Phi, psi and omega in degrees: 000136180279334183226135180293131178254129183223136179218121179049042177088349179268120182263134181277076177289167183300318183289328178292318179298316180296322178299316181295318178301317180292323178298316179295317181295323182282346182229064189295339183263000183283149173280170176299322180298313181296319179296319181294323178294318179294323179293317177301317181294320181293323182264359185054045181271093187230162174281167178303333179273005176094350180284150180295142174276060188296313182295318179295318179298318180297320178292323176299314179295324179294323176299317178294321179297314181295331178278356179080014183277323175230168176236110179277155174294161178298149178299134176261334184200136175247105182292148178293145178263108183294343181259359183274172177073204182289133181295126178267125181289143178298153177296133181286130176247121182281137178225165176289121182253017176291154188298140172247112183232170180124199181250166176302317182299320182289330184269345180299151006271148174266137177254120176262107188254122175285122190247358178301131180061032175232175180295336182273002179296323178294324176298314179303310182296319181296315182295317180292320179298320184279323194240352175266137186296339178268350184074182182275139175221132182293125181299156183255140174064217177299138189202153174219143180232138183224145167240134179260130181243146171227118183056042178069009175250137178291136177239342181192169180220151173227147168229139175230146179213186177298150186283159173292140185290318185233115172221106191302311184291327176294316182295325176293320181296317179288321178090016180271159175267177185299323182293315180288327176298315181298319184280333188243011183298336181288354176276003177247138171246137185258119176282093186282330179218137168222122184230125167255122189296143191295341179268006178263116180238081182231117185301131176068011182295322182300312179295322180298315181290325176297321177294320181291316186294331181300318180288319183294312185291328179297315178290318184294320182297313182293322180290332181273316189250003174064027171208151181280168165237144184245358190200142173245149177221157174204169181229131184242127176286107186289345176285343182246326187221152180270341184082015184297329181291326176291317178299318180294336179267006176092008176289157184250127175283128186250341183141207182234155173288168180277346184082016177234144180287167182296334181254019183297137177242354185267340183062027177239149179297125181229009177203169184293148178276134184241151170282137182257127179237142180228155181221102176293134182266343177224153182297322184265035184301323180295314180300318183288322184279344177259004181270165173293142185308324183297333181282351179265003178290130183240000000 
């Protein structure tokens, strides 16, 4: 090969290319999907939760195919992309919008309900689409969705997803290098949406729920994905919000984003600049997130 091909940290070394060629030759009737699964199994190319990195492997093989390094079989099937094309708005779910007032003490207990793959998932999507300024967006990768109820009425919503790959001020705060960030990024959960419904007027409720959700999502994440998380992050549009509820819940202000996306090649601001807030879930988060992955096995 005249040029090194690298995809998501996997380098196409000579022996790897030869292995893939032999795999294709030994399985002439296999589809691209089947070949990628066999390659993942052979190389033990898995996610932190033990699942095969099938999609990443398939994209890696496609890069080699396009470069003329290997020859993949013809496509047998192109699955539909549920996130592609025109964004479809979530189905509207009607709820009682009469005012909810009082104190936290008067409204307790609050129920934080995980709603992913449940009947309440449509409620979560509908509320965020209607009342969050960013609207609803399907979370990426590992994810959890929550609706908070008080006396059987929804008062707020949370969404969490896989973390952003590059955030300069966050990475400085954690103290990891590029190699450890790549290997340990799954120990971070990204709070993509937090919504307190507009008819809820309860002093300090936002900070109270942020404190509660940190404990809930940490336990829920490990039970679902078979690995812990040590840190939460979020981004706040400072033109709209001060981030005071995060500060009140013990989150740490780290700085601002650069205003460029993770795949930016222009080095120019192309999106709004956000305040970066982080929340360590354990005291020794730096030691764990800067350690080799094998040392984080519990």
